[in-house]
N, C-alpha and C positions, 0 to 999 in steps of 0.2 A: 547622716548616713548616706543620703543621696549623693553628696559631693564625694564621699569616700568611694562609693561604687563607681562614680564617673571617673575619678582619678585612677582607680585600679583598672577600669576598662580602657582608658586612654593609655595607661602604662602598658597594658597587654598588647594594644594595637601597635605601639611603637616597638616594644621589645619582642613581640612574637611575629615572626615572619613565616614564610612558607617556601623558601628557596632550596633547602636541603632536607633529605629524609630524616625523620626524627629517630634518634637512637633509642633503644629500649631503656625504660626507666629514667628518661631525660625529659626536660622541659625546654621548649624553645625560648631563647632569650636574645633579643636583638634580631637583626635581619636573618643571619645565617648561624648565629651562635646557639649553643645548647649548654645546659647545666644538668648534670646527672646528680640527683639528690643523694646526700649522705644519709645513712641510717641514723636514727636518734642516738644510738650508742657512740657515734663519732662526734656528737655535739657536746658542748659543755652543759653540765647540769645547771639548771636555772629555775628560779621561782621568783618572778618579779612582776610588779604592777607599774604601768607607765601611763602618763597622759600623752596621748597621740594626737598630733595636730597635722592634718593634711591641708596644704595650701595650694590652690590652683587659681590662676588669674587673680591673685591678690585676695582671694576669698578663703579664709581658714574655716575648717570644720574639725572639732575635737571630739574624742571619745576616750574611754579608759580601756586599756588593753592589759589583760592578765596573761603572761606567758609562763608556761611550765614545761621544762624539758627534763626527762629522766631517761634511763636506759631503755625504756619501752616505747615512749612516744613523745612527740612535740605537740603541745596543746596551746591553743590561743583562743581566748574568749574576749569578745568586744562588747562593751556596754556603754550606754549613754552616760553623760555626766550625772544624770539622776539615778543611775543604777539599773535602768531597763536593759535587759539582754538584747543585743543586736545580732550576734552570730557566735558560733563556736566552730573551731577548726581543729582537726586531729590528724596527725601523720605518724603512722606506726612503722615506717620504713618500707612498706609495701603499697599502701593506699592512703589517699588523702580524703578525709570525710569532712563535710561542712554542713552545718545546720543553722538556719533553714537553707535548703538547697537553693542557691542563687547563682545562675551562670554568669552574672555580671561581677561576682566577687573574685573570680580567677584565683582560686585557692592555691593552685600550683605555683603561680607567680609570687604569692605572699610567702610561701614556704621557701622558695628560691631566695627572695630578698632577705628573709630572716637568716638563712644559712650563710649568705654572702656577708652579712653583717657580724655574725656570731662565731662561725666555725673557724678552726685553725687554718690559716692561709695555706699551709703546706698540704693539708688534706683536701682543700678546695682545688688546688692546681690541677690535679689529675682528673677532676670532675668537670672541668671547663673545656669546651670544644669550640674552637673558632673565636674564643674570647681571651683577653689578657687581663690578669689581676695584678695590680701594683699596690704594694703596701709600704707605707712610710710612717715615720713618727714625727709629730710636731709638738710644740708646747701645749697645744689644745687637745692632744690625744692621737690615737691611731687613725690614719687615713687609708681607705681602700678605694681605689679607682678601678672600675671595670670598663674596658673599652673593646670595641670590635673594629678591626681594620683601622686603628688609630683614632676612631671617633668615640668620644666619651658617651657612655650609656648611663652609668651610675657613679655617684661620688658619695662615699659614706665616711662620716667622721664619728668615731666612737670616743667619747670623753674618757678621761683618766679614772682610775679607781676600779673597784670590783665590778664585774660584769652586771650584776643585779642593780648596782647603784650608778652605772654609767649612762650618760645621756647619749642618744644616737640622733644624728642628723643625716638625712638622706636627700640628695638632690638628683633629679632625673632631668638633665638638661634638654633632651629632645622634646620633653613634654612641658617644660617649665613648671614642674611640680616639685614640691618639697614636702618631706615628712619629718617632723620633729617628735622625738620620743623622750620625754622627761620622766625620770623615775619618781614614783610616789612612795612615801614611807609605808612600811607595813602597818596594817591596821591593828590596833590593840584589841584584844577580846573585850566585848561589852560586858560590864558587870550586871549581874542579875539583880533585879529589885527585890 
């Protein structure tokens, strides 16, 4: 968890600048760029569990992430590989809440990254300010590149298949950080003895 917090903090330092006034309802992303969050109703419905591995300086750290999106909220819960709860995050279209309250987690940046990876690119285009989103298809899946003034900020590869079953690989070149999200199969209900 410590490395995850460090990676999110470093990501925020590179992605969050202070050169332009922040637009209402937006999150700073890059030096001068901003992303205005979409409401949960504009996101695809999803209920999925992933093994998330954050790698920084060659050091991986993994945790399980449960992501649920419906018409009312985006919810993310992180837990250790042993099942111990690490954090919960909720975004209802108006406010982002995170428990436990941890300023190093940068919940707004996590929501932006999830939206950049999951939302319809056409819906995202109008929400980006000072940023460029390019989307392409490769044999490995859909690629989303976000840049600011021609400099790559984030590279996202979403594997083929249904969204809940697709792997996500995120590279953040300025930080030399990568995030791999591999889908986990749904757990079968436990039989009662």
